[in-house]
C-alpha positions as CSV (number, residue, x, y, z in Angstrom):
1,M,110.2,20.0,-61.6
2,I,110.3,19.4,-57.8
3,Q,108.4,21.3,-54.9
4,V,111.9,20.8,-53.0
5,N,110.2,22.6,-49.1
6,V,107.0,19.4,-49.4
7,H,110.0,17.5,-49.9
8,K,111.9,18.5,-47.2
9,K,108.8,18.0,-45.3
10,Y,107.2,15.5,-45.9
11,R,109.9,12.3,-46.8
12,D,108.9,10.1,-44.1
13,V,107.3,8.2,-46.7
14,V,107.6,8.0,-50.6
15,I,106.0,6.4,-53.7
16,I,108.0,6.2,-56.9
17,D,104.5,5.1,-59.4
18,I,106.0,4.9,-63.1
19,T,102.3,4.6,-65.8
20,S,104.4,3.4,-68.5
21,K,103.9,4.2,-72.5
22,T,100.1,5.2,-72.1
23,N,100.4,8.8,-74.1
24,Q,100.7,10.5,-76.8
25,F,104.5,10.4,-77.3
26,D,105.2,6.5,-75.6
27,M,106.5,8.2,-73.0
28,I,106.9,6.9,-69.2
29,L,105.9,9.1,-66.3
30,M,107.3,8.8,-63.6
31,L,105.9,10.0,-60.2
32,V,107.4,11.5,-57.0
33,I,105.4,11.5,-54.5
34,V,104.8,12.1,-50.8
35,V,102.4,11.3,-47.8
36,D,101.7,14.4,-45.7
37,N,100.6,14.0,-41.8
38,N,96.5,14.7,-42.9
39,F,97.7,11.7,-44.8
40,Q,97.1,13.2,-48.2
41,N,99.4,12.5,-51.6
42,L,101.2,15.2,-53.0
43,I,103.4,14.7,-56.1
44,I,106.4,16.1,-56.2
45,A,108.1,15.7,-58.8
46,A,107.5,14.8,-62.3
47,A,109.8,12.8,-65.5
48,L,108.6,11.8,-68.3
49,L,111.6,8.8,-70.1
50,E,112.2,6.6,-72.4
51,D,113.3,4.3,-70.7
52,E,112.9,1.4,-67.8
53,T,117.1,1.8,-67.7
54,E,119.0,1.5,-64.5
55,A,120.6,4.7,-65.7
56,T,117.2,6.4,-66.8
57,F,116.3,6.0,-62.6
58,I,119.9,6.5,-61.1
59,W,119.5,10.5,-63.5
60,V,116.4,11.1,-61.9
61,F,117.2,10.0,-58.3
62,Q,120.5,12.0,-58.6
63,E,118.7,15.3,-59.5
64,L,116.1,14.7,-56.8
65,K,119.1,14.7,-54.1
66,N,120.5,17.9,-56.3
67,S,117.1,19.6,-55.5
68,C,116.9,18.5,-51.6
69,D,119.1,16.5,-50.2
70,A,116.8,14.4,-48.5
71,A,117.0,11.2,-48.0
72,P,113.2,9.6,-48.1
73,V,112.4,6.7,-45.3
74,V,110.2,4.7,-46.3
75,L,110.3,3.7,-50.7
76,Y,107.2,2.3,-51.8
77,S,107.8,1.1,-56.1
78,D,106.6,-2.0,-57.6
79,A,108.8,-4.7,-58.7
80,N,111.0,-3.1,-61.9
81,S,114.2,-4.3,-60.9
82,A,116.0,-1.7,-62.7
83,L,114.2,0.7,-60.2
84,I,114.9,-0.8,-56.8
85,S,118.5,-1.3,-58.2
86,S,119.2,2.6,-58.2
87,I,117.5,3.5,-55.6
88,R,119.8,1.1,-53.3
89,N,122.7,2.8,-55.3
90,N,121.6,6.3,-54.7
91,Y,119.6,6.0,-50.9
92,P,121.3,3.0,-49.5
93,E,119.6,4.4,-45.9
94,T,116.4,3.9,-47.6
């Protein structure tokens, strides 16, 4: 699920939030959030993941790029090394 128009318009600040295995399916919820001009957070994409490997994150970011080829200016995330590496591979300019 991605909101392409919102992602194109508000790509300056993107937040990646990962919640690990707190649902009934024991899967990881990854949210991609942008901040609009009124400083409100908007969820533009969500994914349920089986693992937190670099390959999985690369796939998520590749799907985002395929939907909307707009690189974020600033991207905030936690200190997950696989996530950071996949961001560097998909968005080297960020």
